[in-house]
C-alpha positions as CSV (number, residue, x, y, z in Angstrom):
1,G,-16.4,-2.4,4.3
2,S,-12.7,-2.6,5.2
3,L,-12.5,-6.4,4.6
4,V,-14.4,-6.1,1.3
5,G,-11.9,-3.6,0.1
6,Q,-8.6,-4.6,1.7
7,V,-8.7,-8.4,1.3
8,P,-9.2,-8.5,-2.5
9,Y,-6.9,-5.5,-2.8
10,G,-4.2,-7.3,-1.0
11,V,-4.7,-10.5,-3.1
12,L,-4.6,-8.5,-6.3
13,T,-1.7,-6.3,-5.4
14,F,0.7,-8.8,-3.9
15,G,-0.3,-11.7,-6.2
16,S,0.3,-9.5,-9.3
17,Y,3.4,-8.1,-7.7
18,E,5.0,-11.5,-7.6
19,I,4.0,-12.3,-11.2
20,Y,5.3,-8.9,-12.4
21,K,8.5,-9.3,-10.4
22,Q,9.4,-12.8,-11.6
23,A,8.6,-11.8,-15.2
24,L,10.7,-8.6,-15.0
25,L,13.7,-10.4,-13.3
26,K,13.7,-13.0,-16.2
27,K,13.3,-10.4,-18.9
28,F,15.9,-7.9,-17.5
29,P,18.5,-10.1,-15.7
30,S,21.2,-7.5,-15.8
31,T,19.0,-4.7,-14.2
32,K,19.6,-3.9,-10.5
33,P,17.0,-5.9,-8.5
34,A,15.9,-2.7,-6.6
35,F,14.6,-1.2,-9.8
36,I,12.7,-4.4,-10.6
37,Y,11.2,-4.5,-7.2
38,A,10.1,-0.8,-7.5
39,L,8.6,-1.3,-11.0
40,A,6.8,-4.5,-10.0
41,A,5.4,-2.7,-6.9
42,I,4.0,0.1,-9.0
43,M,2.4,-2.2,-11.4
44,G,1.0,-4.4,-8.6
45,D,-0.5,-1.5,-6.7
46,V,-2.1,0.0,-9.8
47,T,-3.7,-3.4,-10.4
48,G,-5.1,-3.6,-6.9
49,S,-6.2,0.0,-6.7
50,G,-8.8,-0.7,-9.4
51,W,-10.7,-2.6,-6.8
52,L,-9.7,-0.6,-3.7
53,C,-10.8,2.9,-4.7
54,P,-14.6,2.3,-5.0
55,S,-14.6,0.4,-1.6
56,E,-12.6,3.2,0.0
57,V,-14.9,5.9,-1.3
58,M,-17.9,4.1,0.2
59,K,-16.1,3.4,3.5
60,Q,-14.9,7.0,3.9
61,Q,-18.3,8.5,3.1
62,L,-20.0,6.0,5.5
63,Q,-17.6,7.0,8.3
64,A,-18.2,10.7,7.6
65,G,-21.9,10.1,8.1
66,I,-22.8,11.1,4.5
67,Y,-24.8,7.9,4.0
68,P,-26.4,5.6,6.6
69,S,-25.6,2.2,4.9
70,M,-23.5,0.6,2.1
71,G,-26.6,0.2,-0.1
72,E,-27.5,3.9,0.3
73,A,-23.9,4.9,-0.4
74,I,-23.8,2.9,-3.7
75,K,-27.1,4.4,-4.9
76,G,-26.2,7.9,-3.7
77,I,-22.8,7.9,-5.3
78,W,-24.1,6.5,-8.6
79,K,-27.0,9.0,-8.7
80,K,-24.8,12.0,-8.0
81,N,-21.7,11.2,-10.1
82,G,-22.3,8.0,-12.0
83,F,-19.4,5.5,-12.4
84,K,-16.7,8.1,-11.9
85,G,-18.1,8.8,-8.5
86,F,-16.7,5.5,-7.2
87,Y,-13.2,6.7,-8.4
88,Q,-13.3,10.0,-6.6
89,G,-9.9,10.6,-5.2
90,F,-8.4,7.8,-7.4
91,T,-5.3,9.9,-8.3
92,G,-4.9,10.9,-4.6
93,G,-5.1,7.2,-3.6
94,L,-2.4,6.3,-6.2
95,A,-0.3,9.2,-5.2
96,R,-0.3,7.8,-1.6
97,D,-0.4,4.0,-2.2
98,V,2.1,3.7,-5.0
99,P,5.0,5.4,-3.2
100,F,4.0,3.5,0.0
101,R,4.0,0.2,-1.8
102,V,7.3,1.0,-3.6
103,A,9.0,2.0,-0.3
104,Q,7.5,-1.0,1.6
105,L,8.3,-3.8,-0.9
106,T,11.6,-2.4,-2.1
107,T,12.8,-1.9,1.5
108,F,11.6,-5.3,2.6
109,E,13.2,-7.1,-0.4
110,I,16.5,-5.3,0.0
111,T,16.5,-5.8,3.8
112,K,15.7,-9.5,3.3
113,S,18.4,-9.9,0.7
114,I,21.1,-8.3,2.9
115,Y,20.0,-10.4,5.9
116,L,19.9,-13.7,4.0
117,R,23.3,-13.0,2.5
118,T,24.7,-12.3,6.0
119,K,23.0,-15.4,7.3
120,R,24.4,-17.5,4.4
121,N,27.9,-16.3,5.0
122,K,27.7,-17.1,8.7
123,N,26.5,-20.6,8.0
124,S,29.2,-21.2,5.4
125,S,26.7,-23.5,3.7
126,S,25.5,-23.9,0.2
127,E,22.1,-24.8,1.4
128,D,19.2,-22.4,0.8
129,V,18.5,-20.1,3.8
130,A,15.2,-18.5,4.6
131,L,13.8,-15.9,7.0
132,S,12.3,-17.3,10.2
133,S,8.9,-15.9,11.4
134,L,10.6,-13.5,13.8
135,E,13.0,-12.3,11.2
136,A,10.3,-11.7,8.6
137,A,8.3,-9.8,11.3
138,V,11.3,-7.5,12.1
139,C,12.0,-6.8,8.4
140,G,8.4,-6.2,7.7
141,A,7.9,-3.9,10.6
142,A,10.9,-1.8,9.6
143,A,9.7,-1.6,6.0
144,G,6.1,-0.9,7.0
145,S,6.9,1.8,9.6
146,F,9.3,3.6,7.3
147,S,6.8,3.5,4.4
148,A,3.8,4.6,6.6
149,A,5.7,7.6,8.0
150,I,7.0,9.0,4.7
151,T,3.7,8.7,2.9
152,N,1.5,10.2,5.7
153,P,1.2,13.5,3.8
154,L,-0.2,11.7,0.8
155,D,-2.6,9.7,3.0
156,R,-3.9,13.0,4.4
157,I,-4.5,14.3,0.9
158,K,-6.3,11.1,-0.2
159,T,-8.6,11.1,2.9
160,L,-9.6,14.8,2.4
161,M,-10.2,14.3,-1.3
162,M,-12.4,11.2,-0.8
163,T,-14.6,13.0,1.8
164,D,-14.7,16.3,-0.1
165,T,-18.4,16.4,-1.3
166,T,-18.4,20.2,-1.5
167,N,-15.2,20.6,-3.6
168,A,-13.7,22.6,-0.8
169,Y,-10.2,21.1,-1.5
170,G,-10.3,21.8,-5.3
171,G,-10.7,18.2,-6.6
172,S,-7.0,17.7,-7.3
173,V,-3.9,16.5,-5.4
174,L,-2.1,19.9,-6.0
175,A,-5.2,22.0,-4.9
176,C,-5.7,19.9,-1.8
177,A,-2.0,20.1,-0.8
178,S,-2.1,23.8,-1.3
179,K,-5.1,24.2,1.0
180,I,-3.6,22.0,3.7
181,L,-0.4,24.1,3.6
182,K,-2.4,27.3,3.7
183,D,-4.7,26.2,6.6
184,D,-2.4,24.1,8.8
185,G,1.2,24.7,7.5
186,V,3.7,21.9,7.0
187,G,2.5,20.1,10.2
188,G,-0.9,19.6,8.6
189,F,0.6,17.0,6.3
190,F,1.7,14.9,9.3
191,A,-1.5,15.0,11.2
192,G,-2.1,11.4,12.4
193,V,1.3,10.1,11.6
194,V,1.8,8.3,15.0
195,P,-1.5,6.4,14.9
196,R,-0.8,5.6,11.2
197,V,2.6,4.1,12.0
198,G,1.2,2.3,15.1
199,Y,-1.6,0.9,13.1
200,I,0.4,-0.2,10.1
201,A,3.5,-1.7,11.7
202,P,1.8,-4.6,13.5
203,S,-0.4,-5.4,10.5
204,V,2.7,-5.4,8.2
205,C,4.5,-7.7,10.7
206,I,1.6,-10.2,10.4
207,F,1.4,-9.9,6.7
208,F,5.1,-10.5,6.0
209,V,5.2,-13.5,8.3
210,T,2.4,-15.0,6.4
211,Y,3.8,-13.8,3.0
212,E,7.2,-15.5,3.7
213,F,5.6,-18.7,5.1
214,V,3.4,-19.1,1.9
215,Q,6.4,-18.3,-0.4
216,Q,8.6,-20.9,1.4
217,K,5.8,-23.5,1.2
218,M,5.3,-22.9,-2.5
219,K,9.0,-23.2,-3.2
220,K,9.2,-26.5,-1.4
221,A,6.2,-27.8,-3.3
222,E,7.8,-26.9,-6.7
């Protein structure tokens, strides 16, 4: 279930991010790159979320024991709520994923730019410089860990909304947030933050190493 959701989501999100980024940089050359990165990240994540949300709804309800199999989940969700049932918690997912993606990609791009500028100055060379695998991993881990930590409250809201079959959390981001605050206080928003950061940082390291490797190969092939 995770692979079915995450792999196409990653391809759609980051593939469209690069397309949006390059198009926006060409169209608005005088705009600060950080704003371009942020806007492209928003557009990319919204594109990918169209695929991710249905797979996440099914995965979360399978993990919660609501349905015994993927087939039963599809039939049960469709019978109960129709097409919109697969997009239960969509706004909560966007509320978590868009800020995460903006923070992650913007932080990575800025960190990468600063590092490459420093590296270029040290080399005193006009040749193009690039991140090594280790450097990409370090930049990616920093960006991923930061993003995961600051968006943990939104991840908590999204998870509760997607598994809320009795409407106990009100069916909206604001209602869910209010209930968490009432039941668990501010600390309730940060439940699971350490495992979340520990899970995301290594995966982001691997992703950005691959991401940079593919980008560098594509540039050489042009």
